[in-house]
N, C-alpha and C positions, 0 to 999 in steps of 0.2 A: 517173110525174112526169118532166117534159122539163125540166131546169136552165134559167135563163135564160140568154142568149150570154153568157160569161164572159171577161174578159179572164184569160189564162195565163201565169204567170210559170216558166219552166221551171230548174230549178237542180238539176243541170246538163246539158248536152247531151251526156249520154254515149250508149251505145248503148240504153239503155231510156228517158232522158228525151228524146232527140230524137224516138224512134218513136212515143210517146205523145202530145208536143207537136205532132207533123206530125198522128195520128189526132186528135185533139180539134180542131184547124185544120180539116181534112174533115169534120168534124162541125158547123162552121160557129161553131166557139167563137175566137177571138183573140188567138193568140200575141205577146203584147205586149213579152217581153223573154224572155232566155235567157242563162245563165253557161256559161263554158267557158273553159278555160286552154289544154289541151293543143292541139298542131296538130291532131290527129285529131278531137278536140270541136268547132275549129272549122270544118274543111272538114265534118264532119257536120253541123255546124249551117246550116252555107251550102246543102249537099245536100238537106236535110231541113225547114229550116225560114228559106226562102229570104227575104231582106230584113226579118229579125226584128234588132232591135242584141244587141250581145254588151254584157252590162254587168255589173258586180259582182252577188254576190247579195244584196246587200240592197237594191240600187236595182232589180233584179228584181221582188223579192218586193213591195217598196212599189208598183209598177205592176199588180199583179195583185189580182185578185178570188178566183181560184184559183193556188194555190200548188203546185206539182209537186216535189216534193225525192225526184229519182232518184239518190241516193246511196250509195256504200258504206255496210253495214250499221254498220260502228264508227265512221262519223264523223257519221251521221245526229243520234244526240244532242247532240254541240257543235256541231254548224251548227243546230239548234233551237233552243238555249241563247244561242249569238253573235246569231240574230235578233232574239228576243227582248230581250237586252240593247243591242242598238243602235236599239230600236222601229221594227224593219222591220215587226214584223208589227200586225196590227188586229184590232179585234172585228169579226165578219161574215165574214171570209175564210172559203174551204174550203181547208185546208192537207191535203195527199193525199202520202204518202211511198208507194214501191215497193218497201220492203224485204220480203222473204218472212220473215225472222228476227223483225221486229217487228212487233207489233198498235199501239193508238193509245196506250199507254204511254209511249212515246218522246215523241210530240207531247203530253205534258201539260202543260207552259210555254204551248205556243200556245192550249190548250184554255181554260187558265186565263186568258187574254187575253181570250176569248167567240169564237174561232175555232172552227171545223167541223173535227174531225180526223178523217180516214179514212186507212184502208191499201189500197191496190189494187197488187196484187202478180200480174204478167202470168205464167201459168205455161207459161211458152215461153223458149226462147235466144233471143235476139236478135243479129246481126251488126252491127247498127247501118245497114243499106243498107234500101234501099225496098223490095224484098221482105218488110221484117217488117212490112210494113202488112197485107199478105196474110195472113199468117203470123196477124198479129194477130184476125183475123176467125174463126180456126180453133181458137183458145185459149179456155181459162178465165181468170178472174182472181177469186184469191183476196180477198174482201172482209171488211174489218172495220171496224167504227165502234162506238161505244159501246153498252152493253147497255142495251134498254129505249129508246134514241134511234131509234123507227123511221124519224121523218123523214131524219133522218142516212144510215140504212142505205138509203131510197129516192133518196137523193142518189148514193151511192156505185153502186149498180144502175143509175140511169140514164146516169152517166157511163161506165160500162161498155159497156153497150147501145149508147151513141151511138158509141161507140169500133169497135165491131163483135163485142165478146168477150162470153163468157156469166158471169156474176157468180155466184159461189159465195160463201156466208156461211161465214166462219171465225170461232168465238167467238174472244175474246182469251186465254182459257185453253188453247186447241189449238193456238194459233198455233207454238210453239216445235216440237210434234211434228209439226206441219203443214209446215213448212220442212225439218226432220231426214228427213222421208218422202220429198220431193221432191229434195234433195241427195241422198240413197242411191243414189235411181231413176237420176238423170239424171246426176250428176255422177259416180258411181261405173260408172256403165253406158260411160259416154265410155272412162275408165280402162281398163275393162277390155276392151274391143272393141278400143282400141290397144294393149293386150298380145296380145291373138289375132293381130292385124295384125305387130306385131312377131315374135312366134315364127314367123309362116311366113317372114316374110321372111330371119329365121337360118335357117331351113332350109332356105334356097334356093329359096324358091318363089316365083314371080313372081306380080304382079297378084292380091297379096291378100286387096285391099277388094274386088274383082270377085268372086274366089272364095267369099269368106265373106258378102255382100251379102245372096243370097237365102237362106241358114239364118239369119242373124241375123233379118230381117227376119219368116221364118217364125216363128221363138224366141217374138219381140214380139205378133207376131198371137195365137199361140196361148195364150201366159200372159194375155194381155188377155183373150181369150174364155172360157178353160177353167180358168184357176188353176191351181192345183198337179196336177190331173189331166192337165198338159199337159207335167209334167215326162218327160223321157228321159235317156239315156245311162247311161254303166256305174255311176255312182255311183246312180240312181234305179232300176237292176237287181240293184243287189247285186253287180255284177262285180270282185271284189276283185282278181283279177290284171293287171287294167286298169289300175285305179286305183293298183296297186303300180308299175307301168312308168310312168305318168304323174308319180308323185314321185320317180322315180329320174332320169329324163330333166330334170326341171324342177329337181333337186338338181344335176346336172352341168352343164348349159348355160343353166340361166336360175334363177338363186337367188333373183335380185331377185323372181321371178315366184311363185316357189313357196310363200311364207307365203300368199298372196290366194288361191293354188290351195286350199290347208288350209282356210282359212275358209270359203271359198264351198260347198268340198266338203261341210264340216260341215252347215252351214245348209242344203244340199240333202239331205243324210241324215237330218235331223228334218223339213222339209215333206215328203219322200216317206214317212216312214215315218207320219207324222199323216193325209196322205191316203190310206193304205192301200196303196201303191204298193211299198212294201219292209217286209219280214216285219220281227219285233224281232229274231231272231238274226244275219240279215243286216248291219241296223244296227248291230247291237254289234260286231262284228267289225272294218265300216269304219270305225267311230269310233275303235276301238284301233289301227287303222291309221294313219290321220290322227293321233292324238294322241301317236305314237310319232317322238320326233325321230331315230330311228337307222334309221327306214324312210325308203327312196329315197338311199343314198347310193351306190347302183350300179345300173346295168341290168340287171336279170336277165334 
């Protein structure tokens, strides 16, 4: 099912909205207006959506057949209510939001007017630059439509394919856990890697990013291919002495990182044990060590 050529209104021209708007334009749709306030949004719109007029959200929406709401999670519901209150939305429009945390319930007021609600969440981190259009072709989009509304699911899938991405159906009931999983993986991975490189820099080791890039790339590839069987390192081996030294040096030189190390080490104990890599007695000793706040107060 291929949607007719649509007039697209982008609210707002942030990192995601500008890229998806450009992808829809590349697919043959017409971006008729976009909203944006900050200097970065205006510059992004000029670069990715050239010659598209910048208008307030209500005027942008009135011009559109396809309304693309690329807004922060916490502002989405208020915007939908505001567009309904100002009579900016109309029956027959396709109203799409890009939030990962929400399904289509947040678009309820628009659906009550007769609009077609869709959630299209790109499973990718964007910078708002031209290269994101190519990243989009290698990613999936989490799609949610009304239960039993097959025509709506088909429209969402067609739009996703037109933008070059792969649609993955996410039921409304799974949306919160879906987004928590993605945030836990992607956002916390960034935090973890940043902590890693910062610790190396504190130790006086130069070119930390270059040092760890092959290791981290291999670890990511291994876990995606082999799951828990790919776990390595002192926790998975049950090397109590090494873990004790880690706790000590982190307590002394990086107390801000030590709690995260303990929490992730506990999860590694649990996953290693479940995978049969770590024997129960060793797992118990490690857990006792990691739960003891007195451990790690001085380097052994």
